[in-house]
Backbone of each chain as nested JSON, in Angstrom:
{
  "chains": [
    {"id": "A", "residues": [
      {"number": 1, "name": "MET", "atoms": {"N": [-9.19, -6.817, -4.107], "CA": [-9.976, -7.655, -3.789], "C": [-10.676, -8.748, -4.836]}},
      {"number": 2, "name": "TYR", "atoms": {"N": [-11.008, -10.338, -4.895], "CA": [-11.554, -10.319, -6.448], "C": [-13.114, -10.65, -5.578]}},
      {"number": 3, "name": "VAL", "atoms": {"N": [-13.946, -9.899, -6.613], "CA": [-15.576, -10.235, -6.701], "C": [-16.17, -11.07, -7.978]}},
      {"number": 4, "name": "ILE", "atoms": {"N": [-17.214, -11.513, -7.019], "CA": [-18.147, -11.745, -8.452], "C": [-19.043, -11.356, -8.11]}},
      {"number": 5, "name": "LEU", "atoms": {"N": [-20.317, -10.721, -9.077], "CA": [-21.125, -10.032, -8.696], "C": [-22.206, -10.359, -9.675]}},
      {"number": 6, "name": "VAL", "atoms": {"N": [-23.458, -10.644, -9.379], "CA": [-24.734, -11.61, -9.745], "C": [-25.664, -10.425, -9.455]}},
      {"number": 7, "name": "TYR", "atoms": {"N": [-26.599, -9.888, -10.539], "CA": [-27.509, -9.18, -10.585], "C": [-28.548, -9.804, -11.29]}},
      {"number": 8, "name": "ASP", "atoms": {"N": [-30.004, -9.456, -10.719], "CA": [-31.317, -9.818, -11.239], "C": [-32.121, -8.886, -11.488]}},
      {"number": 9, "name": "ILE", "atoms": {"N": [-32.192, -8.001, -12.118], "CA": [-32.411, -6.96, -13.001], "C": [-33.725, -7.06, -14.134]}},
      {"number": 10, "name": "GLY", "atoms": {"N": [-35.174, -6.032, -13.686], "CA": [-35.963, -5.679, -14.817], "C": [-35.213, -5.493, -16.344]}},
      {"number": 11, "name": "GLU", "atoms": {"N": [-35.615, -6.27, -17.61], "CA": [-35.856, -6.303, -18.943], "C": [-35.091, -4.859, -18.972]}},
      {"number": 12, "name": "LYS", "atoms": {"N": [-35.788, -3.42, -18.23], "CA": [-35.886, -2.354, -18.84], "C": [-34.072, -2.145, -18.677]}},
      {"number": 13, "name": "ARG", "atoms": {"N": [-33.445, -2.129, -17.679], "CA": [-32.626, -1.809, -17.456], "C": [-31.024, -2.636, -17.357]}},
      {"number": 14, "name": "VAL", "atoms": {"N": [-31.442, -3.564, -18.207], "CA": [-30.458, -4.471, -18.102], "C": [-29.022, -4.028, -18.798]}},
      {"number": 15, "name": "GLY", "atoms": {"N": [-29.377, -3.628, -20.07], "CA": [-28.549, -3.087, -20.876], "C": [-27.664, -2.075, -20.434]}},
      {"number": 16, "name": "LYS", "atoms": {"N": [-27.919, -1.365, -19.634], "CA": [-27.17, -0.18, -18.856], "C": [-26.464, -0.929, -17.649]}},
      {"number": 17, "name": "MET", "atoms": {"N": [-26.68, -1.613, -17.108], "CA": [-25.923, -2.46, -15.794], "C": [-24.911, -3.379, -16.681]}},
      {"number": 18, "name": "LEU", "atoms": {"N": [-25.291, -4.127, -17.718], "CA": [-24.338, -5.003, -18.364], "C": [-23.306, -3.97, -18.896]}},
      {"number": 19, "name": "LYS", "atoms": {"N": [-23.574, -2.763, -19.309], "CA": [-22.178, -2.132, -19.78], "C": [-21.668, -1.806, -18.498]}},
      {"number": 20, "name": "LEU", "atoms": {"N": [-22.391, -1.135, -17.087], "CA": [-21.535, -0.419, -16.611], "C": [-20.226, -1.438, -15.767]}},
      {"number": 21, "name": "CYS", "atoms": {"N": [-21.237, -3.234, -15.815], "CA": [-20.292, -3.561, -15.062], "C": [-19.09, -4.384, -15.797]}},
      {"number": 22, "name": "ARG", "atoms": {"N": [-19.162, -4.138, -17.034], "CA": [-18.161, -4.51, -18.015], "C": [-17.202, -3.309, -18.017]}},
      {"number": 23, "name": "GLN", "atoms": {"N": [-17.306, -2.025, -17.495], "CA": [-16.259, -1.363, -17.105], "C": [-15.382, -1.911, -16.044]}},
      {"number": 24, "name": "TYR", "atoms": {"N": [-15.968, -2.795, -15.153], "CA": [-15.384, -2.674, -14.043], "C": [-14.72, -4.217, -14.099]}},
      {"number": 25, "name": "LEU", "atoms": {"N": [-15.685, -5.388, -14.596], "CA": [-15.248, -6.795, -14.104], "C": [-15.338, -7.523, -15.522]}},
      {"number": 26, "name": "ASN", "atoms": {"N": [-14.819, -8.397, -15.54], "CA": [-15.201, -10.005, -16.929], "C": [-16.416, -10.226, -16.245]}},
      {"number": 27, "name": "TRP", "atoms": {"N": [-17.712, -10.222, -17.219], "CA": [-18.345, -11.283, -17.474], "C": [-18.463, -12.515, -18.277]}},
      {"number": 28, "name": "ILE", "atoms": {"N": [-18.619, -13.54, -16.958], "CA": [-18.872, -14.87, -17.468], "C": [-19.892, -15.229, -17.667]}},
      {"number": 29, "name": "GLN", "atoms": {"N": [-21.191, -14.576, -17.38], "CA": [-21.779, -15.775, -17.519], "C": [-23.053, -14.287, -17.46]}},
      {"number": 30, "name": "ASN", "atoms": {"N": [-24.282, -15.065, -18.459], "CA": [-25.308, -14.015, -18.818], "C": [-25.592, -12.748, -18.004]}},
      {"number": 31, "name": "SER", "atoms": {"N": [-25.523, -12.792, -16.187], "CA": [-25.91, -11.794, -15.598], "C": [-24.781, -12.24, -14.618]}},
      {"number": 32, "name": "VAL", "atoms": {"N": [-23.527, -12.807, -14.865], "CA": [-22.697, -12.925, -13.528], "C": [-21.696, -12.063, -13.657]}},
      {"number": 33, "name": "PHE", "atoms": {"N": [-19.996, -11.994, -13.351], "CA": [-19.214, -11.186, -13.382], "C": [-18.025, -11.373, -12.251]}},
      {"number": 34, "name": "GLU", "atoms": {"N": [-17.11, -11.222, -12.976], "CA": [-16.206, -11.695, -11.081], "C": [-14.62, -10.891, -12.053]}},
      {"number": 35, "name": "GLY", "atoms": {"N": [-14.275, -11.001, -11.249], "CA": [-12.835, -9.866, -11.576], "C": [-12.024, -9.492, -10.673]}},
      {"number": 36, "name": "GLU", "atoms": {"N": [-10.633, -8.924, -10.308], "CA": [-9.85, -8.113, -9.023], "C": [-10.417, -6.787, -9.653]}},
      {"number": 37, "name": "ILE", "atoms": {"N": [-10.936, -5.905, -8.415], "CA": [-11.34, -4.503, -8.54], "C": [-10.866, -4.095, -6.598]}},
      {"number": 38, "name": "THR", "atoms": {"N": [-10.346, -2.731, -6.999], "CA": [-10.271, -2.082, -5.408], "C": [-11.643, -1.737, -4.857]}},
      {"number": 39, "name": "PRO", "atoms": {"N": [-10.881, -1.754, -3.823], "CA": [-12.157, -1.568, -2.924], "C": [-12.988, 0.406, -3.201]}},
      {"number": 40, "name": "VAL", "atoms": {"N": [-11.828, 0.934, -3.375], "CA": [-12.701, 2.207, -4.193], "C": [-13.723, 2.331, -5.598]}},
      {"number": 41, "name": "LYS", "atoms": {"N": [-13.069, 1.198, -6.366], "CA": [-13.361, 0.895, -7.576], "C": [-14.967, 0.551, -7.603]}},
      {"number": 42, "name": "LEU", "atoms": {"N": [-15.018, -0.484, -6.259], "CA": [-16.01, -1.476, -6.323], "C": [-17.083, -0.572, -5.021]}},
      {"number": 43, "name": "LYS", "atoms": {"N": [-16.77, 0.946, -4.424], "CA": [-17.33, 1.343, -4.132], "C": [-18.285, 2.052, -5.748]}},
      {"number": 44, "name": "GLU", "atoms": {"N": [-17.17, 2.447, -6.133], "CA": [-17.772, 3.289, -7.547], "C": [-18.66, 2.836, -8.566]}},
      {"number": 45, "name": "LEU", "atoms": {"N": [-18.067, 1.151, -8.516], "CA": [-18.991, 0.415, -8.585], "C": [-20.588, 0.789, -8.618]}},
      {"number": 46, "name": "LEU", "atoms": {"N": [-20.355, 0.687, -7.05], "CA": [-22.205, 0.095, -6.622], "C": [-23.078, 1.266, -6.638]}},
      {"number": 47, "name": "ALA", "atoms": {"N": [-21.805, 2.509, -6.462], "CA": [-22.654, 3.928, -6.198], "C": [-23.415, 3.981, -7.68]}},
      {"number": 48, "name": "LYS", "atoms": {"N": [-23.058, 3.502, -8.951], "CA": [-23.359, 3.899, -10.044], "C": [-24.468, 3.156, -10.471]}},
      {"number": 49, "name": "SER", "atoms": {"N": [-24.676, 1.521, -9.787], "CA": [-25.798, 0.782, -10.139], "C": [-26.559, 0.83, -9.671]}},
      {"number": 50, "name": "LYS", "atoms": {"N": [-26.354, 1.851, -8.024], "CA": [-27.71, 2.641, -7.222], "C": [-28.832, 3.464, -8.041]}},
      {"number": 51, "name": "LEU", "atoms": {"N": [-28.205, 4.255, -9.027], "CA": [-28.524, 5.057, -10.371], "C": [-29.758, 4.369, -11.42]}},
      {"number": 52, "name": "ILE", "atoms": {"N": [-28.938, 2.74, -11.389], "CA": [-30.02, 1.77, -12.16], "C": [-30.991, 1.597, -12.285]}},
      {"number": 53, "name": "ILE", "atoms": {"N": [-30.794, 0.64, -11.022], "CA": [-31.671, -0.596, -10.583], "C": [-32.764, 0.336, -9.848]}},
      {"number": 54, "name": "GLU", "atoms": {"N": [-33.905, -0.623, -9.813], "CA": [-35.014, -0.171, -8.749], "C": [-34.533, -0.619, -7.595]}},
      {"number": 55, "name": "PRO", "atoms": {"N": [-34.543, -0.33, -6.94], "CA": [-33.946, -0.98, -5.252], "C": [-35.16, -2.045, -4.997]}},
      {"number": 56, "name": "GLU", "atoms": {"N": [-36.902, -2.127, -5.12], "CA": [-38.028, -2.752, -4.518], "C": [-37.89, -3.88, -5.042]}},
      {"number": 57, "name": "THR", "atoms": {"N": [-37.54, -3.46, -6.717], "CA": [-37.807, -4.913, -8.006], "C": [-36.107, -5.913, -8.201]}},
      {"number": 58, "name": "ASP", "atoms": {"N": [-34.991, -4.791, -8.084], "CA": [-33.377, -5.576, -8.542], "C": [-32.634, -5.729, -7.108]}},
      {"number": 59, "name": "SER", "atoms": {"N": [-31.767, -6.55, -8.279], "CA": [-31.154, -6.907, -6.699], "C": [-29.786, -7.572, -7.3]}},
      {"number": 60, "name": "ILE", "atoms": {"N": [-28.92, -6.824, -6.237], "CA": [-27.54, -7.261, -6.855], "C": [-26.438, -7.726, -5.875]}},
      {"number": 61, "name": "ILE", "atoms": {"N": [-25.873, -8.565, -5.71], "CA": [-25.553, -9.409, -4.557], "C": [-24.125, -9.79, -5.004]}},
      {"number": 62, "name": "ILE", "atoms": {"N": [-23.197, -8.871, -4.196], "CA": [-21.862, -9.462, -4.364], "C": [-20.956, -9.762, -3.911]}},
      {"number": 63, "name": "PHE", "atoms": {"N": [-20.282, -10.966, -3.747], "CA": [-19.405, -12.056, -3.27], "C": [-17.698, -11.208, -2.807]}},
      {"number": 64, "name": "LYS", "atoms": {"N": [-17.118, -11.087, -1.902], "CA": [-16.238, -10.417, -1.988], "C": [-15.156, -11.716, -0.9]}},
      {"number": 65, "name": "SER", "atoms": {"N": [-13.604, -11.706, -1.859], "CA": [-12.714, -12.786, -1.689], "C": [-11.266, -12.018, -1.433]}},
      {"number": 66, "name": "ARG", "atoms": {"N": [-10.689, -12.008, -0.21], "CA": [-9.734, -10.905, -0.504], "C": [-8.258, -11.404, -1.067]}},
      {"number": 67, "name": "GLU", "atoms": {"N": [-8.861, -12.791, -1.883], "CA": [-7.964, -13.866, -2.157], "C": [-8.564, -14.524, -3.48]}},
      {"number": 68, "name": "GLN", "atoms": {"N": [-8.018, -14.326, -4.63], "CA": [-9.012, -15.147, -5.936], "C": [-8.684, -16.647, -5.314]}},
      {"number": 69, "name": "LYS", "atoms": {"N": [-7.647, -17.095, -5.35], "CA": [-7.216, -18.505, -4.908], "C": [-7.927, -18.728, -3.517]}},
      {"number": 70, "name": "TRP", "atoms": {"N": [-8.583, -18.495, -2.565], "CA": [-9.556, -19.253, -2.241], "C": [-10.682, -19.561, -2.449]}},
      {"number": 71, "name": "LEU", "atoms": {"N": [-10.793, -19.035, -3.223], "CA": [-12.223, -19.802, -4.492], "C": [-11.549, -20.502, -5.495]}},
      {"number": 72, "name": "ASP", "atoms": {"N": [-12.461, -22.138, -5.549], "CA": [-11.927, -22.437, -7.195], "C": [-13.379, -22.709, -7.665]}},
      {"number": 73, "name": "LYS", "atoms": {"N": [-13.01, -22.143, -9.121], "CA": [-14.401, -22.036, -9.948], "C": [-14.684, -23.279, -10.615]}},
      {"number": 74, "name": "GLN", "atoms": {"N": [-15.585, -23.689, -11.444], "CA": [-15.843, -24.842, -12.126], "C": [-17.09, -24.677, -13.164]}},
      {"number": 75, "name": "VAL", "atoms": {"N": [-16.272, -24.676, -14.427], "CA": [-17.937, -24.779, -15.29], "C": [-18.39, -25.836, -15.961]}},
      {"number": 76, "name": "ILE", "atoms": {"N": [-19.32, -25.844, -15.97], "CA": [-19.945, -27.001, -16.767], "C": [-21.196, -26.799, -17.856]}},
      {"number": 77, "name": "GLY", "atoms": {"N": [-20.783, -26.908, -19.163], "CA": [-21.67, -26.402, -20.231], "C": [-20.735, -25.718, -21.066]}},
      {"number": 78, "name": "ALA", "atoms": {"N": [-21.3, -25.066, -21.433], "CA": [-20.748, -23.399, -22.565], "C": [-20.044, -22.725, -21.467]}},
      {"number": 79, "name": "GLU", "atoms": {"N": [-19.021, -21.994, -21.893], "CA": [-18.114, -21.706, -21.476], "C": [-18.529, -20.097, -22.357]}},
      {"number": 80, "name": "ARG", "atoms": {"N": [-19.369, -19.043, -21.431], "CA": [-19.594, -18.129, -22.135], "C": [-18.465, -17.084, -21.977]}},
      {"number": 81, "name": "ASN", "atoms": {"N": [-17.836, -16.515, -21.532], "CA": [-16.824, -15.472, -21.455], "C": [-16.18, -15.254, -22.537]}},
      {"number": 82, "name": "THR", "atoms": {"N": [-16.078, -16.809, -23.67], "CA": [-15.091, -16.42, -25.276], "C": [-16.244, -15.257, -25.625]}},
      {"number": 83, "name": "LEU", "atoms": {"N": [-17.043, -15.058, -25.641], "CA": [-17.721, -14.08, -26.151], "C": [-18.035, -12.635, -26.009]}},
      {"number": 84, "name": "ASP", "atoms": {"N": [-17.197, -12.709, -24.557], "CA": [-16.613, -10.947, -24.138], "C": [-15.962, -10.504, -25.256]}},
      {"number": 85, "name": "THR", "atoms": {"N": [-15.531, -10.752, -26.145], "CA": [-14.766, -9.871, -27.213], "C": [-15.613, -9.519, -27.972]}},
      {"number": 86, "name": "ILE", "atoms": {"N": [-17.063, -10.47, -28.329], "CA": [-17.322, -9.943, -29.763], "C": [-19.0, -9.009, -29.307]}},
      {"number": 87, "name": "LEU", "atoms": {"N": [-19.453, -9.221, -27.857], "CA": [-20.134, -8.214, -28.085], "C": [-19.667, -7.084, -27.582]}}
    ]},
    {"id": "B", "residues": [
      {"number": 1, "name": "MET", "atoms": {"N": [-17.847, -27.863, 2.164], "CA": [-17.409, -26.656, 1.515], "C": [-18.483, -25.902, 1.905]}},
      {"number": 2, "name": "TYR", "atoms": {"N": [-18.055, -24.528, 1.087], "CA": [-19.121, -23.498, 0.761], "C": [-19.027, -23.311, -0.124]}},
      {"number": 3, "name": "VAL", "atoms": {"N": [-19.925, -23.545, -1.089], "CA": [-20.267, -23.048, -2.95], "C": [-21.49, -21.984, -3.432]}},
      {"number": 4, "name": "ILE", "atoms": {"N": [-20.957, -21.276, -4.534], "CA": [-21.557, -20.493, -4.779], "C": [-22.401, -21.182, -6.496]}},
      {"number": 5, "name": "LEU", "atoms": {"N": [-23.547, -21.589, -6.62], "CA": [-23.639, -21.962, -8.354], "C": [-24.41, -21.047, -8.607]}},
      {"number": 6, "name": "VAL", "atoms": {"N": [-23.947, -20.641, -10.07], "CA": [-25.157, -20.073, -11.15], "C": [-25.426, -20.465, -12.686]}},
      {"number": 7, "name": "TYR", "atoms": {"N": [-26.67, -20.563, -12.806], "CA": [-26.309, -21.322, -13.492], "C": [-27.208, -20.43, -14.963]}},
      {"number": 8, "name": "ASP", "atoms": {"N": [-27.078, -20.456, -16.051], "CA": [-27.822, -19.97, -17.246], "C": [-28.542, -20.224, -18.317]}},
      {"number": 9, "name": "ILE", "atoms": {"N": [-29.472, -20.901, -18.219], "CA": [-30.581, -22.566, -18.782], "C": [-31.139, -22.269, -19.688]}},
      {"number": 10, "name": "GLY", "atoms": {"N": [-31.557, -22.659, -20.657], "CA": [-32.49, -22.208, -21.303], "C": [-33.977, -22.522, -20.952]}},
      {"number": 11, "name": "GLU", "atoms": {"N": [-35.048, -21.829, -21.243], "CA": [-36.079, -21.579, -20.52], "C": [-36.93, -22.616, -20.279]}},
      {"number": 12, "name": "LYS", "atoms": {"N": [-37.301, -23.748, -21.046], "CA": [-37.513, -25.441, -20.949], "C": [-36.77, -25.992, -20.104]}},
      {"number": 13, "name": "ARG", "atoms": {"N": [-35.047, -25.934, -19.705], "CA": [-35.202, -26.467, -18.496], "C": [-34.942, -25.871, -17.104]}},
      {"number": 14, "name": "VAL", "atoms": {"N": [-35.252, -24.507, -17.187], "CA": [-35.06, -23.945, -15.95], "C": [-35.889, -24.568, -14.838]}},
      {"number": 15, "name": "GLY", "atoms": {"N": [-37.328, -25.045, -14.926], "CA": [-38.086, -25.169, -13.589], "C": [-36.93, -26.604, -13.115]}},
      {"number": 16, "name": "LYS", "atoms": {"N": [-36.724, -27.342, -14.017], "CA": [-35.999, -28.218, -13.38], "C": [-34.517, -28.438, -12.256]}},
      {"number": 17, "name": "MET", "atoms": {"N": [-33.913, -27.544, -12.94], "CA": [-32.747, -27.408, -12.24], "C": [-33.276, -26.46, -11.22]}},
      {"number": 18, "name": "LEU", "atoms": {"N": [-34.168, -25.275, -11.187], "CA": [-34.297, -24.749, -9.931], "C": [-34.168, -26.123, -9.515]}},
      {"number": 19, "name": "LYS", "atoms": {"N": [-35.53, -26.648, -9.618], "CA": [-36.116, -28.239, -8.21], "C": [-34.707, -28.37, -7.638]}},
      {"number": 20, "name": "LEU", "atoms": {"N": [-33.792, -29.264, -8.574], "CA": [-32.652, -30.128, -8.37], "C": [-31.853, -29.045, -7.383]}},
      {"number": 21, "name": "CYS", "atoms": {"N": [-31.827, -27.786, -8.406], "CA": [-30.469, -27.273, -7.047], "C": [-31.247, -27.343, -6.007]}},
      {"number": 22, "name": "ARG", "atoms": {"N": [-32.593, -26.72, -5.768], "CA": [-32.859, -26.258, -4.332], "C": [-32.874, -27.466, -3.014]}},
      {"number": 23, "name": "GLN", "atoms": {"N": [-32.423, -28.772, -3.554], "CA": [-32.638, -29.785, -2.795], "C": [-31.433, -29.636, -2.624]}},
      {"number": 24, "name": "TYR", "atoms": {"N": [-30.453, -28.776, -2.719], "CA": [-29.025, -29.201, -1.97], "C": [-28.8, -27.52, -1.332]}},
      {"number": 25, "name": "LEU", "atoms": {"N": [-29.185, -26.887, -2.332], "CA": [-28.696, -25.628, -1.645], "C": [-29.677, -24.14, -1.227]}},
      {"number": 26, "name": "ASN", "atoms": {"N": [-29.178, -23.246, -1.047], "CA": [-30.072, -22.28, -0.649], "C": [-29.875, -21.136, -2.298]}},
      {"number": 27, "name": "TRP", "atoms": {"N": [-31.602, -21.384, -2.307], "CA": [-31.85, -19.977, -3.118], "C": [-31.133, -18.652, -3.539]}},
      {"number": 28, "name": "ILE", "atoms": {"N": [-30.828, -17.936, -3.677], "CA": [-30.48, -16.488, -3.151], "C": [-31.193, -15.744, -4.42]}},
      {"number": 29, "name": "GLN", "atoms": {"N": [-31.153, -15.999, -5.48], "CA": [-31.091, -15.095, -6.776], "C": [-32.043, -15.56, -7.356]}},
      {"number": 30, "name": "ASN", "atoms": {"N": [-32.216, -15.051, -8.64], "CA": [-33.111, -15.552, -10.081], "C": [-32.11, -17.018, -10.102]}},
      {"number": 31, "name": "SER", "atoms": {"N": [-31.023, -16.76, -10.745], "CA": [-30.413, -18.393, -11.078], "C": [-29.362, -18.55, -10.25]}},
      {"number": 32, "name": "VAL", "atoms": {"N": [-28.932, -17.805, -8.859], "CA": [-27.787, -18.11, -8.135], "C": [-28.64, -19.109, -6.936]}},
      {"number": 33, "name": "PHE", "atoms": {"N": [-27.441, -19.622, -6.442], "CA": [-28.037, -20.293, -5.106], "C": [-26.395, -20.376, -4.349]}},
      {"number": 34, "name": "GLU", "atoms": {"N": [-26.252, -20.775, -2.765], "CA": [-25.272, -21.158, -1.889], "C": [-26.007, -21.506, -1.273]}},
      {"number": 35, "name": "GLY", "atoms": {"N": [-24.508, -22.342, -0.6], "CA": [-24.71, -23.11, 0.593], "C": [-23.733, -24.103, 1.074]}},
      {"number": 36, "name": "GLU", "atoms": {"N": [-23.518, -24.29, 2.19], "CA": [-22.905, -25.408, 2.361], "C": [-22.854, -26.447, 2.003]}},
      {"number": 37, "name": "ILE", "atoms": {"N": [-21.813, -28.007, 1.537], "CA": [-22.282, -28.865, 0.992], "C": [-21.219, -29.87, 0.946]}},
      {"number": 38, "name": "THR", "atoms": {"N": [-21.331, -31.096, 1.148], "CA": [-20.225, -31.954, 0.907], "C": [-19.96, -32.313, -0.668]}},
      {"number": 39, "name": "PRO", "atoms": {"N": [-18.396, -32.721, -0.526], "CA": [-17.962, -33.146, -1.972], "C": [-18.901, -34.06, -2.962]}},
      {"number": 40, "name": "VAL", "atoms": {"N": [-19.123, -35.336, -1.674], "CA": [-20.197, -36.097, -2.253], "C": [-21.194, -35.292, -2.855]}},
      {"number": 41, "name": "LYS", "atoms": {"N": [-22.063, -34.725, -1.934], "CA": [-23.127, -33.836, -2.353], "C": [-23.458, -33.056, -3.547]}},
      {"number": 42, "name": "LEU", "atoms": {"N": [-22.033, -32.703, -3.681], "CA": [-22.332, -31.941, -4.828], "C": [-21.445, -32.481, -6.071]}},
      {"number": 43, "name": "LYS", "atoms": {"N": [-20.632, -33.42, -6.23], "CA": [-20.76, -34.27, -6.943], "C": [-22.336, -35.188, -8.31]}},
      {"number": 44, "name": "GLU", "atoms": {"N": [-23.127, -35.244, -7.052], "CA": [-24.468, -35.89, -7.174], "C": [-25.012, -34.65, -8.356]}},
      {"number": 45, "name": "LEU", "atoms": {"N": [-24.819, -33.642, -7.089], "CA": [-25.75, -32.165, -7.711], "C": [-25.134, -32.352, -9.349]}},
      {"number": 46, "name": "LEU", "atoms": {"N": [-24.003, -31.79, -9.645], "CA": [-23.563, -31.822, -10.46], "C": [-24.204, -32.949, -11.82]}},
      {"number": 47, "name": "ALA", "atoms": {"N": [-23.881, -34.068, -10.993], "CA": [-24.154, -35.386, -12.048], "C": [-25.649, -34.985, -12.76]}},
      {"number": 48, "name": "LYS", "atoms": {"N": [-26.249, -35.099, -11.876], "CA": [-27.466, -34.932, -11.827], "C": [-27.798, -33.406, -13.24]}},
      {"number": 49, "name": "SER", "atoms": {"N": [-27.145, -32.56, -12.629], "CA": [-27.729, -31.349, -13.8], "C": [-27.232, -31.683, -14.874]}},
      {"number": 50, "name": "LYS", "atoms": {"N": [-26.1, -32.563, -15.53], "CA": [-25.484, -32.688, -16.731], "C": [-26.736, -33.825, -17.613]}},
      {"number": 51, "name": "LEU", "atoms": {"N": [-27.749, -34.29, -16.712], "CA": [-28.674, -34.797, -17.372], "C": [-29.646, -34.148, -17.402]}},
      {"number": 52, "name": "ILE", "atoms": {"N": [-29.748, -32.935, -17.146], "CA": [-30.988, -32.1, -17.286], "C": [-30.351, -30.929, -18.569]}},
      {"number": 53, "name": "ILE", "atoms": {"N": [-29.179, -30.178, -18.496], "CA": [-28.594, -29.179, -19.383], "C": [-28.35, -29.819, -20.385]}},
      {"number": 54, "name": "GLU", "atoms": {"N": [-28.867, -28.436, -21.907], "CA": [-28.085, -28.734, -23.156], "C": [-26.772, -28.099, -22.697]}},
      {"number": 55, "name": "PRO", "atoms": {"N": [-25.464, -28.984, -22.957], "CA": [-24.114, -28.715, -22.529], "C": [-23.342, -27.422, -24.146]}},
      {"number": 56, "name": "GLU", "atoms": {"N": [-23.946, -27.343, -24.929], "CA": [-23.795, -26.805, -25.941], "C": [-24.654, -25.504, -25.844]}},
      {"number": 57, "name": "THR", "atoms": {"N": [-25.859, -25.174, -24.95], "CA": [-25.924, -23.544, -24.956], "C": [-26.351, -23.441, -23.144]}},
      {"number": 58, "name": "ASP", "atoms": {"N": [-25.991, -24.22, -22.58], "CA": [-26.741, -23.962, -21.328], "C": [-25.557, -24.27, -20.226]}},
      {"number": 59, "name": "SER", "atoms": {"N": [-25.047, -23.513, -19.59], "CA": [-24.19, -22.906, -18.301], "C": [-24.355, -23.074, -16.932]}},
      {"number": 60, "name": "ILE", "atoms": {"N": [-23.267, -23.494, -16.66], "CA": [-23.066, -23.713, -15.212], "C": [-21.677, -23.594, -13.861]}},
      {"number": 61, "name": "ILE", "atoms": {"N": [-21.9, -22.274, -13.407], "CA": [-20.831, -22.213, -13.013], "C": [-20.791, -22.405, -11.757]}},
      {"number": 62, "name": "ILE", "atoms": {"N": [-19.606, -22.877, -10.894], "CA": [-19.914, -23.298, -9.781], "C": [-18.749, -22.638, -8.831]}},
      {"number": 63, "name": "PHE", "atoms": {"N": [-18.681, -21.865, -7.922], "CA": [-17.578, -21.248, -7.026], "C": [-17.088, -22.221, -5.743]}},
      {"number": 64, "name": "LYS", "atoms": {"N": [-15.959, -22.678, -5.025], "CA": [-15.95, -23.17, -4.303], "C": [-15.082, -22.426, -3.691]}},
      {"number": 65, "name": "SER", "atoms": {"N": [-15.419, -22.615, -2.353], "CA": [-14.388, -21.904, -1.119], "C": [-14.48, -22.926, -0.076]}},
      {"number": 66, "name": "ARG", "atoms": {"N": [-13.134, -22.988, 0.894], "CA": [-13.35, -24.328, 1.884], "C": [-14.157, -23.78, 3.348]}},
      {"number": 67, "name": "GLU", "atoms": {"N": [-14.114, -22.013, 3.141], "CA": [-15.083, -21.433, 4.288], "C": [-15.764, -20.736, 4.033]}},
      {"number": 68, "name": "GLN", "atoms": {"N": [-16.769, -20.613, 4.2], "CA": [-17.268, -19.17, 3.874], "C": [-17.324, -18.076, 4.362]}},
      {"number": 69, "name": "LYS", "atoms": {"N": [-16.234, -17.859, 5.38], "CA": [-15.484, -16.634, 6.255], "C": [-14.932, -16.12, 5.015]}},
      {"number": 70, "name": "TRP", "atoms": {"N": [-14.192, -17.018, 4.07], "CA": [-13.437, -16.367, 3.497], "C": [-14.147, -15.211, 2.264]}},
      {"number": 71, "name": "LEU", "atoms": {"N": [-15.712, -15.829, 2.311], "CA": [-16.443, -14.915, 1.615], "C": [-17.165, -14.04, 2.36]}},
      {"number": 72, "name": "ASP", "atoms": {"N": [-17.093, -12.344, 1.994], "CA": [-17.722, -11.645, 2.512], "C": [-19.096, -11.541, 1.145]}},
      {"number": 73, "name": "LYS", "atoms": {"N": [-20.39, -11.351, 1.679], "CA": [-21.577, -11.163, 0.452], "C": [-22.482, -9.9, 1.269]}},
      {"number": 74, "name": "GLN", "atoms": {"N": [-22.654, -9.161, -0.04], "CA": [-23.383, -8.113, 0.136], "C": [-24.33, -7.901, -1.079]}},
      {"number": 75, "name": "VAL", "atoms": {"N": [-25.625, -7.333, -0.624], "CA": [-26.686, -7.661, -1.643], "C": [-26.992, -5.866, -1.432]}},
      {"number": 76, "name": "ILE", "atoms": {"N": [-27.436, -5.84, -2.541], "CA": [-28.042, -4.4, -2.795], "C": [-29.361, -4.554, -3.677]}},
      {"number": 77, "name": "GLY", "atoms": {"N": [-30.399, -3.94, -3.149], "CA": [-31.771, -3.928, -3.668], "C": [-33.007, -5.153, -2.92]}},
      {"number": 78, "name": "ALA", "atoms": {"N": [-33.093, -5.364, -4.015], "CA": [-34.314, -6.436, -3.229], "C": [-33.927, -7.739, -2.287]}},
      {"number": 79, "name": "GLU", "atoms": {"N": [-33.856, -8.419, -1.314], "CA": [-33.101, -9.832, -1.022], "C": [-34.058, -10.413, -1.173]}},
      {"number": 80, "name": "ARG", "atoms": {"N": [-34.037, -11.656, -2.227], "CA": [-34.331, -12.619, -2.729], "C": [-35.433, -13.532, -2.096]}},
      {"number": 81, "name": "ASN", "atoms": {"N": [-34.057, -14.185, -0.911], "CA": [-34.444, -15.247, -0.523], "C": [-35.661, -15.339, 0.686]}},
      {"number": 82, "name": "THR", "atoms": {"N": [-35.599, -13.86, 1.299], "CA": [-37.454, -14.492, 1.613], "C": [-38.061, -14.952, 1.031]}},
      {"number": 83, "name": "LEU", "atoms": {"N": [-38.186, -15.148, -0.44], "CA": [-39.461, -15.89, -1.46], "C": [-39.274, -17.006, -1.21]}},
      {"number": 84, "name": "ASP", "atoms": {"N": [-37.917, -17.977, -0.254], "CA": [-37.621, -19.316, -0.539], "C": [-38.425, -20.39, 0.124]}},
      {"number": 85, "name": "THR", "atoms": {"N": [-38.943, -19.186, 1.285], "CA": [-40.124, -20.623, 1.458], "C": [-41.616, -20.275, 1.023]}},
      {"number": 86, "name": "ILE", "atoms": {"N": [-41.719, -19.864, 0.268], "CA": [-43.185, -19.319, -0.776], "C": [-43.025, -20.19, -1.629]}},
      {"number": 87, "name": "LEU", "atoms": {"N": [-42.116, -20.118, -2.382], "CA": [-41.892, -20.201, -3.949], "C": [-41.711, -22.056, -3.487]}}
    ]}
  ]
}
C-alpha cells in the first residue's frame, strides 16, 4: 500500500525519527514521508516509532491508500526530495 | 474533493500561511491540514499561498483524493486537532 507519514516531534527526538522513517519511506518535505510499504513493514515502522516518541507531546499521522494512483500530488515552491540523496 | 496539505515555510511567513490554510481546511498537525474542498476553492487557496511563500525556499505539497474514504488515517501519540478551536 501507499502511505503518507507526517510527524510533529520534539527537537531532541527528530533526528532519530528522521533516520528511522528514511529506512522505510521517501522523505519529501521537512517532516513528511511517502512511499509504498507492506502492512508488515508499516507495523514494524510504527512499533519502532513508538519507542522514540513521547506520546503525550509528539504526534505521527499516517494516511494509507490502497493504490497510489488514487492520490494526486502537487508541489508548489521548492521540491525538497532532490536533497534526499545528499543528506 | 478531499485534500491533505503540508507546508514547510520560513518562520516569518508561517503565521500568515497558517491563518490562510485554516480558512479553507482543518488543521491536524503542526504544518498539516486536511479537508473537503472544491477545486475552485483549492485554486483560490493556492493562488493566495503563492503570494505568501518564497518559492525558492518554501514548499507546499498537496495530496488530492476524489473521495476521503480512499484514505485511511491513523494517529499515533498526541491528537492535535483538539486544539483547533482554542488557537
